[in-house]
N, C-alpha and C positions, 0 to 999 in steps of 0.2 A: 417389745415395745414397741416397734419401727418394722413394718411391713414396707422398706421401696424393694418395690421389683423394675428389675430395668438393668440394661449393660449397653457399659459405652465402650466400643471399639478404640479402645487403647494403644495399639501397634506393639504387641508382644512383650509385654508386660509382666502376663503371666510364665512366660518361655525365659522369660531373667528371672524370675524370682524362680522358679523352678535350677534351674541349671546354678543361682546362688546358695541355693537349702544345702548343694550339696557336696562346695566347696569344701573341701580342709586342707592341712596344710601336712606337705606328706614328712615322712621316718627321715628321708635324704633331702631335705628343701634346705638350700645354704641360705645366711640372713639375708641377704639379698633377693632371693627369691621373696622370701618372706618380707621384708620392707617394702617392697613394689606392690603384693597381692595388698598388704595393710593398707598402703597411699590410695591402691583404685576403690577399696572399699571405704573410705573417706571421701572420695569425690561421688562414691556413685550415694552414702550414706547424703553430703548435702543434697546431691540432686533430685532423692528420693524427697527428702527435707525441704525443698523450693516445690515439690509437687504436689504434697499436702497442703502447703500454706496456700498454693495458689485455688486446688481441691476445697479448701475449704470455704474458703473465698468466694467461690460458686455457688458452694451449697446453703451460705449464708445470703447470699442470693437471690436465689431459686426459691429460698422457704423451705427448703427439702425438710427439716425437721420439727417447723411448724406444722405442714402437713400431714404431720404421721403424732402430731400431738403430743412432743415435748420441745428439747431445747439442741441446737448442735452439741453443745458439751457432751448430752448426754447421749448422744446419740454415737461419737468420739470414741465413747468412754464404754461402750454399748462393742465397736468394730475393733475394741483392742488398744485402744489408742490410752495412755496414760494422762491421767488430770494433770493441765501445770499444776507445778508445785502452790502457787501462788491459793489455788482452792483447795489446798490439801492443807494449808500450814491455820493458823487460828487469827482472827483480823488482829490487826496492833488496833493496840486504842490509841493509845499515844506519837503520836509526829516523831523525832528523831530530835526536834527543838525543843516540843517541850518536855518532851526525857530529861535531858538536860537540865531543862528550867525546874524542874521537879527538883531532880536531885538536887544541886542548886542551892537550892532554895530551904532541902533541908540540914543542909552543913552548919 
């Protein structure tokens, strides 16, 4: 669906991804080493999540998906990002307060 050609120099991100892809937990790793590595991976994930949000905002601002005839949500799903849970769950028909009032009126 999306045929967007182009490449942005994002300063070695590809080499970082390649490096992280081969990280393993060694058989002789100590608990401290695994803990420290896990903490570093969490920090890396936080940085990546922040960068994703910034880049998605930029794609929205630049109309990347619209130029390809779709939506940003579709583009992100095509890239492999899961749809947000709110888009997957069925819509609520009643608000919480309305549900409580409806339940109360039945008693």
